[in-house]
N, C-alpha and C positions, 0 to 999 in steps of 0.2 A: 098793715101800716096803713095810714094816710094816703089819698094822692098826693103825685110830689106836683105841684104849683109854680107855675113862672109868678116872680114876685121882682120890680122895677128895681126896689131901695136894698144900699147894700146888705141890711140885715135881715133881706127875704134871702140875696142871695145866699149869704153866707150859712141861713136855715137850708138852704134848699141843698148845698153842698155837707151841710151837718147828714140831711136825710140821706143821701147818696150814699154817703162812708159809713152810717151805719146797714143800709142795708146791702153795700159788699164787707163788711164784718161778719154780717149775719151770714150771708154765703161764703166766704172765708169758715166758718165754724162749721158749716153744714158739708162742705167739703171734706174736712178732716175728719169728720164723724162719719163719715162715708167713705174715711180712706181714698178719694180721691184727688187731695189736697195736693200732690204734686204734679200729677197728669192736666189738671186742667187750673188749677190756681196760678202756676207757673207758667201760664201757655197764656200772659196777656193779661187778667185782670188785678196780678198784683201790679202791671205796672200804672194800672187807670186807677188803683185805688191809691197808688203813692200819688200819682197826677194833682187828687181830688184832696189832698190833705197839703197839698204846697199849693190849690188852688188859687189860695189870696193876692199869690206874688207871681199868677199864670196870667196870661193874654184871656179874656172874657172868650173869645172864641175858642180857646181850647176845652174851656169849660165846659159851654156849652156843646161840642161836638161828643164829651165825655158823658156829660147826663141826655143825650141824645142817643149816643152808642147805648147805655146802659139800658131806658127804657124798653129800645128795641131787641137787648138781650134777653129782657124780660119772658119777653112774646114766643123764643126761638125754646126749640129742645134739641137734646142731646148736642149740647155746646162744646167744640173740646178746645177752641181759643178762640182770642181777642188779637187785634191787630197783629195781623200773622203776614210776613213777607211772602211771595211767592215768585220761584225764576218763570221769566218767561222762555226764556230757551233751555235747549238740552243740557245735561251735564256736562259734558266734552265742547257746546260752545262757551259755557259760561268760565268756564277754565282760563279761556283766552283774552278772560275780559279782567283787566289787571288793576287799574287808578279805579279809583273811587267814585268817579262821575261816571262812568262805564259799569258799573257794577249798579249804581244808584238805577240809572237806566234801564237797567235788565232783571228790574224785580218790581212788583206791583203789588200791593196794600189789602186784604182782605178783613173789613170791620170783625165779622163773626164769621166764624167757621162752624157751622152748627148741622143736624141731621149726624151728626159722625162723620161726617168730612162730605157730606150728599151735595150739601148744599152752601155756597159764599153769597155772604149780606154785606153792599154796601151802604153807610150811613151818609147821607150827603144832605146837609143843610141849606142849600138851595130854596130861596124863596119866590117865587112866581112874577115877583118887581124886581128881584133879584136877576132872575133867567132872560127877563126882557131886555132890561140896561143893559146884559153882555150881547143880545142882539142887536141894540141901538148903537151901541157903541162899535162892533163890529161893521157897522157902516148897512145893515139891511134897514134901518129906519121903521116905521110904521108903513109903510106903501112893499107891501108884496104879491110878487106876480103867482097867482094860484093856477098856473095853464096845467094842463097835462105833462108836458113837456118838462116842463121845471118838477113835477112832483116826480117823474117815474125817472129822472136821471141824479139817483142818489150821491154820485161820485164828486157829481157840483154842487153838493150841498155841504157848508161848509157851518159844522156845529160849535159855536162861541162859547159853550156855558159847558164844553169841553166834557160832559155826559157821556156824549158817543165815543169817543177818544178815550176816557175809562173804563168803558164796555170792553172794548178790543183789546187793552192790556191785559182783562182779568180774561176774557176769554181764549187769548193768546197762552196765558198760563195755565190755565184750566185745562187746555190739550196735553198738555202733560200730565195730569193726574188724571189719576182711574180709582172709584170708589166704587166696592159691587159691580163691576165692570161696566162703569159710565162714568161720562166726565159729571163734574160739578156744574149746578144748573146755580145761576147768578140771578140774584134778586136786588137791584135798588129799592131804598128804603128812605122818601125823599117827606123826614116830619114834620117839615114847614112849609109845604110846597101846598098849597091850596088851590082846587083845581075851580075853585070857584073866583077865585080871582082871573083866575087864565080865561073865563066866560065874562068877565065884568072889562075884558080889553074888547078893543074894537077886532074887527075879523081878521083883518091881514096878520094882528099881533098874535092872538089865540092858534093863528094858523101857522105861526112860526114853530113855536109852542109845541101843538101838536105833532109836526111834522119832525122835530127833533124825538119826541117820544114814541111818534111811530118807526122811526128809523131803529130805535132800542130792541123794540119788540121784536122787531124784524129780522132782529143781530139773535135774539133772543133769551131774550132778558127781560125779567120779572120787576113788573114798575108797581109801587104802592105809595100811592098821596095818602094827604089827611086832609080831613074835613074841617071846618071851620069852629069844632070846639077841639081844646087841647085831647094830645091821645090820653088814653084811660091806660094808667100806671096801676099794676095789678099788684096784691102785699105780696112782699118777698115769701111770705110763709107759704102764698098758694101754688109760688112756680117753683121752689128749689125742687123738688125732682122732678118736672117737666126740663128745666136747665142742663139737667146731669143725665137722665136717664135718655137711653137710646130709642129709638122710634124703631115699634117693631112690627107696624103696620103694613110695609112693605115685603116683609119676610114672606117668601109662599107659602101657601096652605099645606103643601109637602115639604119634608125638609131634608136634605141629603147630607147623611152624617157619614164624615171619615174617619178613619182607623183613630187617630188622637183623641178626637172627643168619645170613642166607644172607651177606651181606656180607660180618659176620666172620667165615665161614667159607671165602672167599676175598679175604680182604683181605691184601696184602702187610704189613702190620702185624701180623697175628694168626699170621705164620707163622717170625718169623725177624726181627731186625736192620733198621733201614731208616733209612739216615742222615738228618739232618734236613737239607729244603731252606729257601732263605731264601723261596721260593716258597710254601711249604708256609702254609698257615692254621697257626693257633693252636691252634683244635679238633685238626687231626690230631697237629701237635708235641707235645702235652696226651696223646694216645694211646699214639704212639711211649715217650714217657717212662713211661706208665704199664707198658705192656707188659713194659719193662725189671724190673720189680718184680713185676708179677703178670700171668703168660700168661693169655691166657681162654682158648685152647683147651684148652690143658692141665687148667686148672684147673677151668675151668666148663661150659663146649661139652661136651665130649666126655664127660666123668663122665656129665651128664642124658642124651645122648643113647646111650651105653655101645651095646646092641647091640640096641635100640629100633626099630621102625618108622620109618623119617620121614616126613613129606608135607608139600607146601605147596599153597596156593590158587594156583588160576591167575594170579589179579591179583599176589601173591607173588613168582612168579617172574617175570613179565615187568614187574615193575620193577627187580628186581633184575637181569636182563636189559638194560631198558634203560641202566641208572645203568654198567654195567661196560664193555656195546659203545662208549659214549659218553670214558668213562673213564680206563677199568680197564686196567691194565698189562699186558703181555704174558704173564706170571706169573696175572695177577688173572684172564683171561680162560680161561686154561690149565684155573685150580682151576673157577671157573664150570663149564664145560663136561664137567669129572670128574664133578659133584655130579648130574648127571641125566643120563638115557637120551638117546642123539642117534639123529636116524632113519638116519643115516649111519655109525655108526659102534657096534659093539655090545661094549661091554665084563662079565668078569665081577667081581664086587665084587673079589675079588683083586686082579685086574690096575689096576680104579680105583685100591686104595688104595696098590699098588705108585707109579705115576703121581704120588700127591699126594705120596706121600714125597720123592719127587727135588725137589718144591716146597717143600719144610718142612726150617727147622732142627731141627724140634719131632718126638716118635716119636709119628708118627700110628696111633694104636690100630686091631687089626688087627680088632675088632669092628663098626667102627663102620659101619651099615647103609647102604651106597650102592649104587643112585643113591637119591636122596629122587624119592616119587613124587607127582606132579604131579594134582591135584583139580581138577576142576571145580565150582564153588558155586552155587548153587542157591539163590539169596539169597531171594524170595519164602516158596520153599516152606520156606527155615530161617525167617524170621520168623513164619510161620504155627505153629511149635513152640515157640516162647518166648512167655514169660509176658506176657499184655497188657498188664499194668500197667508193664511196663519196656521193650517191644521198640519201641517207637518213640523212647524218649528214646535208648536204648544208640543206635540205627540212625544216630540224627541224631549224635549222638555219633561214631561211627566212621567219620563220613560227611564229617567235617569234618577241615582238617589246618591246627592251628596259628589258629583263627579264620574260617578261609575259610569262604564257605557252599556248600553242599553242593552236589556233582556231579553230572551226569545219568550218567557211568559207572559203571561198578560200584567201590564204594571198596576200596583196600585193605584198611583198615583192619578195616572192616566184613564183608569177606570171609575174613578169617585168623582174628579173635576169635571171630565169629557161629558161624563152621564150626567152629571149638573147643569151642562153648558148648553147642550143638546133640547133637555128638557125644560130650561129655563125653572130651574130650581135653585133655592138657595142651598149654596154649601155650607155646613159647618165645618169649622175645620181651627185647629192651632197649627197647622202646619204653615207658617207667617213665611217662611222661605220662600213655596211652590208658589202662595197669591202673590208674591213679590216677582219672581219668574216671568210668569204668565202675564201681569201687566205690563212687564218692562216689552214683552213680544208684541201686545196689542197695541200701545202706544206707540211703536215704529209703522202701526198702521193706522194713516188718515181716518178718521169716525167710522171707526171701526167698535161697535162694543164687545167685551167679553163676559165670561163667567161672571155670573150671581153668586160672590165669596164671602160667607162675613166670618173673619177671622178674627179670632181669641188672642191675647199675645199671654196666655200662661198654661204654657204646657204642663200634661202632667204625664205620668209616668205609674206603672205598678211598683208597691214595694216591696213584692218578690221578697225568695226568700235566700238567707246567707250561703245556703249551698248551693242557691242558683243565681249567684249574685255576679251573672256574666249576659246583660241584657240590652238590648238599644228600645227605643220605644216606639210609635210607630211612625216615624217619619225621621228615623235615622239617627237619631241623638242616642249617643250613646250615654246610660241614667248608670251602669254601674262600672263591670268590665268586661273586655272582648266577650261575645258569646257567638255560636253559631247560628242563630236565628238572623237570617238575613230580610230586609226590608226591601223591596223593589219602587 
């Protein structure tokens, strides 16, 4: 698709509106094809699309912002939402804010949430001339004192552009959010702000703007301005996948696998068509239905695994082995055997993949790094390496299973998540409940990072056999009927 060009005439403006609507329609169609229409389209894109379709009756500023928003969005990866409001205060404080004005001033908006949530982007259509006008209007004038004393006293620097104030609101909100153990980074994109115009100003005026930007960078804000030429707008067909696909470059080269993912790797549900039986629990029936629309292994698990080295805690392996032994079908037991080294059978990676391929309707990736290494976990030693302020709380939380008391045995969740945390490995799981519990504990501690947890929202159970239809999956969810297999 041709680059979107700014035109001053009414016909030109309508052409720009039509071009943007056409690209959004293509984006929507693609989302439907990849089964992400609900999760992404409804999170802001639909509203922007509606605003563009009625742009002729809307203020010009709304269209300019939406146009800039879309142009920037096309350069982002793994977008989860547009124009998303985040709370600036903890939930217990937000509940005390009743009237509309209190609620309005307690939230801040993020234009683009991308990188699966690890980056927040604010699109600001301010120009250099507008910024300078704000300074003049605030009484700074063209005369600027550039003494070291003034530069060092940041508290006395009142930024009339509002950029610093916006940054502080976003930073405050970001402290209440953890994505893979870290707070989101914040990026300001100013597509109409040309630094060449700043350089053309007199020294005092230029230093005012420079100081405002320096203040933003000191707060940790990434700033992107534009050059003299219009920003390049890539063809929508070239960026559809990058806009919606996760960035896997930040996943560690060694991937820590928990029981929920091990079960997903061996489950019949994950490897093709499974007929629904009357004795199947509703939980299993729902998974069979979902697999018809979203293939868990090809769409999520295998891409993250890539050719990375795969490891799992001894406790995670033992639980998977116990569950599979008790209720697994013959094919599920066969896959479980192929995932790990056996003392009686030595297979190469290629031989394992060939055998798993015979047990799967999907194309098993040739780079899947099998076997998975089993690691022995020194829990006391790991606890000694964790931050003192949180290690006891996190250990206790990981040692409980759906409110059950701490067990005497080494708990599976503690072994899995604490091992990944101490060794700085990404942990792959579908135990999103435990991820949230750990995040809540970390968030109560200022400026502390937590474990890198990549959580999939697609739990997976074994199909099991009718006579053994009494099991829980790897993180405590009942999948058929009560059983004696216990999770820790």
